[in-house]
C-alpha positions in Angstrom: 0.0 0.0 0.0 1.3 3.5 -0.9 2.3 5.6 2.1 3.0 9.3 2.5 6.7 8.5 2.6 6.4 6.9 -0.8 4.6 9.9 -2.3 7.2 12.2 -0.8 9.9 10.1 -2.3 8.5 10.9 -5.8 9.8 14.4 -5.2 13.4 13.3 -4.4 16.2 14.0 -6.8 16.6 10.3 -7.5 13.0 9.8 -8.3 12.7 13.0 -10.3 15.8 12.1 -12.4 14.3 8.7 -13.2 10.9 10.1 -14.0 12.5 12.7 -16.4 14.2 9.8 -18.2 11.1 7.7 -18.7 8.2 10.1 -18.9 8.8 11.0 -22.6 8.9 7.3 -23.7 6.1 6.0 -26.0 3.1 4.4 -24.3 4.0 1.0 -25.7 7.2 1.0 -23.6 5.2 0.5 -20.3 6.6 -3.0 -19.7 10.1 -2.0 -20.3 9.7 1.1 -18.0 8.3 -1.1 -15.3 11.1 -3.7 -15.6 13.7 -1.0 -15.4 12.0 0.5 -12.3 11.9 -2.9 -10.6 15.7 -3.2 -11.0 16.4 0.1 -9.4 13.7 0.6 -6.7 11.5 -1.1 -4.2 8.3 -2.9 -5.4 6.1 0.0 -4.1 8.3 2.6 -5.7 8.4 0.7 -9.0 4.6 0.4 -8.9 4.3 4.2 -8.3 6.3 4.8 -11.5 4.2 2.3 -13.4 1.0 4.0 -12.3 2.3 7.5 -13.2 3.4 6.2 -16.6 0.0 4.7 -17.3 -1.8 7.9 -16.3 0.3 10.1 -18.7 -2.1 9.5 -21.6 -5.1 10.7 -19.6 -3.0 13.5 -18.0 -2.2 14.9 -21.4 -5.9 15.7 -21.9 -6.0 17.6 -18.7 -2.7 19.5 -18.3 -0.4 21.3 -20.7 2.8 19.8 -19.3 1.8 16.3 -18.1 5.3 15.2 -17.1 5.2 18.0 -14.4 2.3 16.3 -12.5 1.8 13.3 -10.2 -1.6 11.7 -9.6 -3.7 8.9 -8.2 -6.2 7.5 -10.7 -9.2 9.0 -8.7 -7.6 12.4 -8.2 -6.8 12.7 -11.9 -10.4 11.8 -12.8 -11.7 14.4 -10.4 -9.3 17.2 -11.4 -10.2 20.2 -13.4 -8.4 20.4 -16.7 -5.7 23.1 -16.6 -7.4 25.5 -19.1 -10.7 25.3 -17.2 -8.9 25.8 -13.9 -7.1 28.9 -15.3 -10.4 30.3 -16.6 -12.2 29.9 -13.3 -9.3 31.2 -11.3 -10.0 34.6 -12.8 -13.2 34.7 -10.9 -11.2 35.8 -7.8 -9.5 39.2 -7.4 -5.8 38.9 -8.2 -4.7 40.3 -4.8 -7.0 38.2 -2.7 -6.3 35.3 -0.3 -8.1 32.2 -1.7 -8.7 29.1 0.3 -8.9 26.0 -2.0 -10.9 23.4 -0.1 -10.9 19.7 -1.2 -7.8 20.5 -3.3 -7.2 17.0 -4.6 -3.9 16.8 -6.5 -3.8 20.6 -6.8 -5.1 21.5 -10.3 -7.3 24.4 -9.1 -4.9 25.5 -6.3 -2.0 25.8 -8.8 -4.2 27.8 -11.2 -5.2 30.1 -8.4 -1.6 30.5 -7.2 -0.5 31.5 -10.7 -2.9 34.4 -10.5 -3.2 35.1 -6.8 -0.3 35.8 -4.4 -1.8 34.0 -1.5 -3.4 30.5 -1.7 -4.0 27.9 1.0 -5.0 24.4 -0.1 -6.8 22.0 2.2 -7.8 18.3 1.9 -8.6 15.7 4.5 -6.6 13.1 2.5 -2.9 13.1 3.4 -1.9 11.7 0.0 -3.9 14.4 -1.8 -2.1 17.1 0.2 1.3 15.6 -0.6 0.5 15.4 -4.3 -0.5 19.1 -4.2 2.8 20.0 -2.6 4.7 18.0 -5.2 2.7 19.4 -8.1 2.9 23.0 -6.9 6.7 22.8 -6.6 7.0 21.1 -10.0 4.9 23.8 -11.6 6.8 26.7 -10.0 4.1 27.9 -7.6 4.0 28.4 -3.8 1.1 27.0 -1.9 0.5 26.4 1.7 -1.1 23.0 2.1 -3.0 21.9 5.2 -4.4 18.4 5.9 -7.7 19.0 7.6 -11.5 18.7 7.0 -13.6 21.5 5.8 -15.4 21.7 9.1 -12.2 22.6 11.0 -10.9 25.4 8.7 -10.5 28.9 10.2 -10.0 31.9 8.0 -10.6 35.7 8.0 -14.0 36.9 6.8 -12.5 39.0 4.0 -11.0 35.9 2.3 -12.4 33.9 -0.7 -13.1 30.2 -1.0 -12.9 27.9 -3.9 -14.4 24.4 -3.2 -14.6 21.2 -5.2 -16.6 18.8 -3.0 -16.2 15.1 -3.2 -18.9 13.6 -5.4 -17.8 10.1 -4.7 -17.9 10.1 -0.9 -20.0 7.0 -1.0 -17.7 5.2 -3.4 -19.7 6.1 -6.5 -20.6 9.2 -8.3 -23.5 11.1 -6.7 -26.0 13.4 -8.4 -27.6 14.9 -5.3 -26.3 17.8 -3.2 -27.4 16.0 0.0 -24.6 13.4 -0.6 -21.6 15.7 -1.1 -18.6 15.8 1.2 -18.3 18.2 2.8 -22.1 18.4 3.4 -24.4 21.1 2.1 -24.7 22.4 5.7 -20.9 22.8 6.0 -20.7 24.6 2.6 -23.5 26.9 3.8 -21.4 27.7 6.9 -18.5 28.6 4.7 -20.7 30.9 2.6 -21.7 32.7 5.7 -18.1 33.2 6.8 -16.4 34.1 3.5 -16.2 37.3 1.5 -17.1 35.2 -1.6 -17.3 31.5 -2.5 -17.2 29.5 -5.8 -18.5 26.0 -5.6 -17.5 23.6 -8.4 -20.1 21.0 -9.4 -20.5 18.7 -12.3 -23.1 19.8 -14.9 -25.0 16.6 -14.4 -25.6 17.3 -10.7 -29.3 17.7 -10.1 -31.1 20.1 -7.8 -33.7 18.2 -5.8 -36.1 21.0 -4.7 -37.6 18.8 -2.0 -34.3 18.5 -0.1 -34.1 21.1 2.6 -30.4 21.6 2.4 -30.5 22.5 -1.3 -33.2 25.1 -0.7 -31.0 26.7 1.9 -27.9 26.4 -0.3 -29.4 28.6 -3.1 -26.5 30.4 -4.8 -26.6 34.0 -5.9 -25.8 32.8 -9.5 -24.9 29.7 -11.4 -22.5 29.7 -14.3 -22.7 26.8 -16.8 -19.3 26.5 -18.5 -18.4 25.0 -21.9 -15.1 24.8 -23.8 -15.0 24.1 -27.5 -18.6 22.8 -27.3 -17.8 20.3 -24.6 -19.5 20.4 -21.3 -17.1 21.3 -18.4 -18.8 22.2 -15.2 -21.2 24.4 -13.3 -20.1 27.0 -10.8 -22.3 28.2 -7.9 -21.4 31.7 -6.8 -21.8 33.8 -3.6 -20.1 37.2 -3.4 -18.2 36.7 -6.7 -18.7 39.9 -8.8 -17.0 38.9 -12.1 -20.3 38.1 -13.9 -23.2 40.6 -14.1 -26.7 39.5 -13.2 -28.2 37.3 -15.9 -25.0 37.5 -17.8 -25.5 36.6 -21.5 -23.2 34.2 -23.4 -19.5 35.1 -23.6 -17.1 33.6 -26.1 -13.4 34.2 -25.2 -12.0 32.6 -28.3 -8.3 33.2 -28.7 -6.5 32.3 -32.0 -3.2 32.0 -30.1 -4.6 29.5 -27.5 -6.8 27.8 -30.1 -9.7 27.2 -27.8 -13.0 29.0 -27.1 -15.0 29.4 -23.9 -18.7 30.0 -23.7 -21.1 30.2 -20.8 -24.5 31.2 -19.5 -25.1 32.7 -16.1 -28.4 32.5 -14.3 -29.2 34.6 -11.2 -31.0 33.5 -8.0 -34.5 34.4 -9.4 -33.9 32.3 -12.5 -32.7 29.4 -10.4 -35.5 29.4 -7.8 -38.4 30.2 -10.0 -39.4 27.5 -12.5 -40.0 29.0 -15.9 -42.6 27.5 -18.3 -40.9 26.9 -21.6 -42.7 27.8 -24.8 -43.3 24.3 -26.0 -44.5 23.8 -29.5 -45.7 20.9 -31.6 -44.4 22.3 -34.9 -41.1 23.4 -36.3 -40.6 27.0 -37.4 -38.2 28.1 -40.2 -35.1 27.5 -38.1 -34.2 24.8 -35.6 -31.2 24.7 -33.2 -29.2 22.4 -31.0 -27.7 23.9 -27.9 -24.6 23.3 -25.7 -24.4 20.1 -23.7 -23.6 22.2 -20.5 -27.1 23.6 -20.7 -28.6 20.2 -21.5 -26.8 18.4 -18.7 -28.0 21.0 -16.2 -31.6 20.7 -17.4 -31.8 24.4 -18.0 -33.2 24.2 -21.4 -36.5 25.9 -20.4 -34.8 28.8 -18.7 -32.4 29.1 -21.6 -35.1 29.2 -24.3 -37.3 31.6 -22.2 -34.4 34.1 -21.9 -34.1 34.4 -25.6 -37.7 33.9 -26.5 -37.1 30.7 -28.4 -39.5 27.8 -28.5 -38.7 24.2 -27.5 -39.9 21.4 -29.8 -42.2 18.9 -28.1 -40.5 18.6 -24.6 -38.3 20.4 -22.2 -35.2 18.7 -23.6 -36.1 19.1 -27.3 -34.4 21.1 -30.0 -35.0 24.9 -30.2 -37.0 26.5 -32.9 -37.6 30.1 -34.0 -38.7 32.2 -37.0 -35.3 33.8 -37.0 -31.9 32.6 -35.7 -30.2 34.5 -32.9 -26.4 34.3 -32.8 -25.2 32.7 -29.6 -21.9 30.8 -29.1 -23.7 28.0 -27.3 -26.2 27.4 -30.1 -26.0 25.9 -33.6 -28.8 27.1 -35.9 -30.1 25.2 -38.9 -32.5 26.2 -41.7 -35.3 23.6 -41.9 -35.4 22.2 -45.4 -37.9 19.3 -44.9 -39.8 17.8 -42.1 -40.8 14.2 -42.8 -41.8 11.1 -40.8 -38.9 9.0 -39.4 -39.5 6.3 -42.0 -36.5 4.6 -43.7 -37.9 4.7 -47.3 -39.0 8.3 -47.0 -35.7 9.4 -45.4 -33.7 7.5 -48.1 -35.7 9.1 -50.9 -35.3 12.6 -49.4 -31.6 12.1 -49.0 -31.3 11.0 -52.6 -33.1 14.2 -53.8 -30.8 16.4 -51.8 -27.6 14.5 -52.3 -25.0 16.5 -50.3 -21.3 15.9 -49.9 -21.9 14.3 -46.5 -24.5 13.8 -43.7 -24.3 14.9 -40.1 -26.8 12.9 -38.0 -28.1 14.0 -34.5 -30.9 12.7 -32.4 -32.9 13.9 -29.4 -35.6 12.0 -27.6 -35.7 9.0 -30.0 -34.0 5.6 -29.9 -32.2 5.1 -33.2 -28.9 3.6 -34.4 -27.3 6.5 -36.2 -24.4 4.4 -37.6 -26.8 2.0 -39.2 -28.8 4.9 -40.6 -25.7 6.4 -42.1 -25.1 3.3 -44.2 -28.2 3.8 -46.3 -27.9 7.5 -46.9 -26.6 8.4 -50.4 -24.1 11.2 -50.9 -23.1 13.3 -53.9 -19.9 14.9 -55.2 -17.1 16.0 -53.0 -17.8 19.6 -54.0 -21.2 19.8 -52.4 -22.1 20.8 -48.8 -22.8 18.9 -45.7 -26.4 18.6 -44.5 -27.8 17.7 -41.1 -30.6 15.3 -40.2 -32.1 15.9 -36.7 -34.1 12.9 -35.5 -36.5 14.0 -32.8 -40.2 14.1 -31.7 -42.5 16.8 -33.1 -46.1 16.8 -31.8 -45.5 13.5 -30.2 -44.4 11.8 -33.5 -41.0 10.7 -34.6 -39.7 13.0 -37.3 -36.6 13.5 -39.5 -35.7 17.2 -39.9 -33.5 17.8 -43.0 -31.5 20.9 -42.4 -28.6 23.1 -43.6 -26.5 24.8 -40.9 -26.7 28.6 -40.7 -23.2 30.3 -40.7 -22.6 32.0 -37.4 
């Protein structure tokens, strides 16, 4: 079993020198790396290197310099990716003292430290604390790390808090605020004591309005965050002034960094008051698919209501409108044909349109898109790509043939 002494040893000159020599090796050299480690180190130390080497392929998707990080499998899975951590670190004033609670392996704490002069990281897990120390040093940042539970943390009332609660406290992923660790009651006590607090949650975490703790824990605003069209996280805010009330979408695309952020922010009134979406049983001239961050959070109704769009058939359906509204979290399509979801009719319509390629998407219907693609004819390579949206309209399965509207 890995001990704190073993984790600390990873930061030694001997271990670092060996890691630098193997971390750039191809993934197919895992066996050779492990055999070499076994010849030089104890079985536990060799196993540590084998684990780090295996995690490199996943780590590359999360951090820009993966050889500068050490992980456990669970902490790597739970960590924010580096670009997301850097983006959300900007929520805090640059001259503030930020307390990063449930720091894990230090991804958020290191992003905060690169922007804020004073960061203290906390975790009740000794191994997580040691990994944060190692990763902070390896990434050139200075962080005070304290092994303690959230309930025992003391801090001045003018300080800020960033917290990423454990969503696997029961050994499996939870989707209910009542099962977080630390508890909702503890988080509420931190809100009452801090100048401002940012709570990181997965977009799929559901708000159960019948649970008393979740009613008490109502944030001032919630930000649903997406990067390059991929769902990232939701952030619950108290006393964080970076985003105006009911902030509309923002895209921070940078050609130099080659990625784009988009988000939608809902204030307390939008969160606590259910909005009745404008459901419709027919498609207007334009239909749209919206960002998975909004879908995962089940905020489609509020999203559509804000921009006066309609939702087709159900709260999770596609959007429709008589005119498209430019928005970085929405893809608009002009509706070409709306036909029954029947194989013969779809094939005939596809043959009459004959584009270069087909994009297939579905919402609310059970269909094998790969099988469907096999019988769709395509035309010359000089044509365009058309999209088929498979969905329910007026309670019936329909195939919507569309062309994307340039943003």
